[in-house]
N, C-alpha and C positions, 0 to 999 in steps of 0.2 A: 705545539695547539694541534696544529694536523693531524699527529699520531694519535694523538688522545681522541683526537673526535674519529679519524675511523676506529681507532679500539672499542668505544664505547658503541657506535654502529655495530659494527662486528658480535657485540657483546649482544646488543638488542636485538639483531638477528636472529645469533642463537638463543635467545631464550623464549622471541615467538617461535620457534621451529619444534624447540622442546612444548612452548604449551599447545603445537599441534601435535605433537606426538601423542601425548598423553591426553587429551583429545580423542584422541583414535583411537587409542587403546581401554580409552574406559566406554564408546559407543561401542568398540566391540563386544566388549563383556559386557553391555546390557542388551546389546542383539542376537546377541548368544546366548541370552540367559544364562549368565552364570552366577553361579552363587551367591548369599548374600558373604560370607564369610571370602570369596575372589576377588568382587566389587571390595572391601575390607583392605583385604592387602592389595591393590592394585594402590591404597589412598596410600598406605604403610607407605609404601614402597620409596611411592614420585614425593610424599613428603621427607623422608627422612635419609633413603638414600641420594634423591635426584638436585629436593630443596635444600638436604645438611639438617632438618630439623630434629633435635634429639631428643624429645618428648612432644608428647602429647597424648589426648585420649579425644575419642569422639563419641557422644551420648546422643542418642536416636528414642524418639517417643514413641513407643510403641503403647500398650496400653498401661504399661507403664514407661517409665526411663528408661533402657537398656545402655549399659558399655559394649559394642560396638569396634574399637578399637584402641588398645592400648599399649603406651609402646613408653620404657622407662619410668615407672611408676610402681614400686610396691607393693603389696598386698591388696585386701581387699575396695573396691569404690560403695561410698554409700552416696547412688545417685541424687535420692528426691533433696540426699540438704545441699549437694554441689547443683540442682538446679534451681535451689531457693535460693540462693545467693549469685546466678546468673541472669536473675530474673530478668533483671534492669538494663540488662545493654542487651541494645535495640544493633549497631553497627560493629564492627569487628572496632575494639578498644586494645588497648594497651594494657596491661594489668598494673596497680601502681603500687596496694592493697592489696588482701582481702581476709575478713571474719573465720574465711574457709583455709585452712591448710590444705586442704589439694590444690585449691585456684589459686596460694599465691606459688606453688612451684612453677606456674608458668609466666611466659611472656605479656601472649595477649588470649583475647578469646574472638573467635568467629560466630554467629550467631546464620545458622541457615532460616528459615520464615518463609510457609506455606501462608497464603491467605490472611496475613497478622498474625498467625499462632505457632510460636518455635515451633522447628519440627525438629530438631539439631543445636548443637554447641556444640564447636572444634575449640577446645585448650591447646593454647601451641607453645613450646618452647625453641630456642637454639642461638648458639654465638653471635650469628646476624644477628639478629636482634636485639643482644643483650651490649652487642659494639655499637653498632651503626641505627640505633632506632625510628632516624630519620632517611636513611638510603634509599634504594630502591629495592629492597630486600621487604620494607614494610611498601611500596606501591606496589605489589606486586603480591599482597595479601590478598587484592581480589580475587587474584586466581586463582587463590587458595582457597575461598570463597567461592571459586564456579566451581569447583572441582568437590567439593563436597554438599555443595546445590545438589549437583547432579546423582551426585554417586546416592547419597540419602534420599532424592525423588523417586530415582531408578529402584530402589530396596521398599523406601514407602509402598509403590506400585506393587511388588513380588507379596508385597504382604496385604496388602487388598484384593490382592489379585488371589491367594490362597484363601482369603476370609471368605469371597463371591466361591470358589468352586466348591468350602467346607457348606457356605450356604444351599445352594445350587443341590448338595447330593444330602440335605437334612431336608431339604422339599423334598427331592426324590422318595426317601423315610417316607417321608410323613405322608403320601400319595399313595404306598406302598401298603401300610400299615394304616390306612384310612379306607381302603378297599378292605384289610386283612378285617376289620374291624364291622365291615358291612357283613360282611358273610355269616357274622355269630348273630344276627340278628333272620330269625324265620322267617321264608322267602312267606310259605301259605298259611295260614291262619284260618283256621274251621269255623265255617260258618254251614250252622246243619240246625235242627229243628229242635235241638236240646243246645246249643252252642252258639253264641256269632259275635266270634276276637275281631276287634278292627285296633291296630297301634300305628306309630307314626314317630319316626324320631327325628327330630330337627336339633345340628353339632351345633354346641358354645364355641365349638373349637375345630380344628380337622381331624383331631383323632384324640379319645380321650378313653375312658374307661366305662361309659354305660352300654347296658345288655338289658336287652330284652329278650326271654324265651315262652316258647311252649311245647310241653312233651305231651305225648299221648302215651299213657301208659298202655290203655287200654281201650276196647271199646266204649267203656261204659267210666272212664275217668283221664284225667286230664293234671297235669303239673303249668302253672303260669309265674314266673319268674320274670324280677325286677330288681337291675342293682347295679351298684352306682361308685368305682374306686378314689378313695383320695385322692388327688390332684388332677393332672391330667400329661396328655405326653402318652410317646409310644410305653414308655414302660409301665404305664395304667392301662393302655391297653392289651399289653401283652399276660399282667397278671388278672384280666380280666378274661382271655383267651384262654388261658390255663385253666380256671374257676369253670367257664363254660366245660369244657373236654371233660375237668376231675366230675362234674354232678352229673353230664352225661351218662359219663362212665360207669357212673353211682349203679343209678337209676335202671341201666341197660343189663346189669347182670339181676339184680331183684328188685327188693322193693325192702325200705328201710321205717322205721322208726322214724318221729321229726329226729327227736330228740338226740340223734345215734348221724342219723343224717348231716346236721347241723354241727355235730361234734367233728366229725369228719374231714367237712369242709374249712374250716376254721384253722385245722391243726395245719395243710395244703399250705391256707394263706399264709400264716405266719411263716411254713415253711419255705413257701417263696418271695413272700416279701421283708422275711425278716424280719421283724416288726414294723415297718418305714412307714407302711400303707395298712390300712383296710381297709372293709369292702359295707357296704348298707345293702342288705339283700333282702329280700321277700319274697318270700312264695307261697301260695294260693294252690293248694288240693280240693280242686271239682268231680265230685260222684254226681 
């Protein structure tokens, strides 16, 4: 009896040391900003080589559900179909049966929740679970859940950070595009005995394809332009910038008949927009 007690205590101490070592390894990987692939490989090594689980998959919710880790399962997985049959699991559960052929291959499901929403599911199987379903292995499934939780949350934080970086980059690009768009508008408008022009532009969006212009052809002849690209955003602003450049380039060489000018502008728009956008454009010739 004494020897069994000592052996049990030694096993408990050994397992506690193993848990601390595993947590330290994962924490170091997270703190050094290791890749998602590295984090999942660490989890896979712990599950297979140190805990002895022969088969497992880790499903993680991103924009859609994705398989982050798969061992012992052949072929591709239909994540959404699997998740449909996992939605009812809120706690660590032994799988007795399942309408899903994939889920039925496993012994337990380990859910990972965040703010009452499922963030990941770990499906796991091994000889220890089959032979001793009520043994210490089952009790230690909480530790498995802790490992999965730490890694999945770290992966989710990485994903959110990447989204944040992309949003910041997009915001900067929009600011630059907005400044470029403002440069399309003339800074000086005529105000003399013959002509008094005033204009104001109020943007509905940060950047878009709105445009007005004033071109002086001669001392007594002027062109006033107003235009708008279908849609919004950087692509609309770029198309309008190209349109303005084409218009000014055409007028800088010589004057054209209106029909010819519109035809040339239309060709340019069709070529650049590939038929996906159009420009509403008005031109007023003042003499």
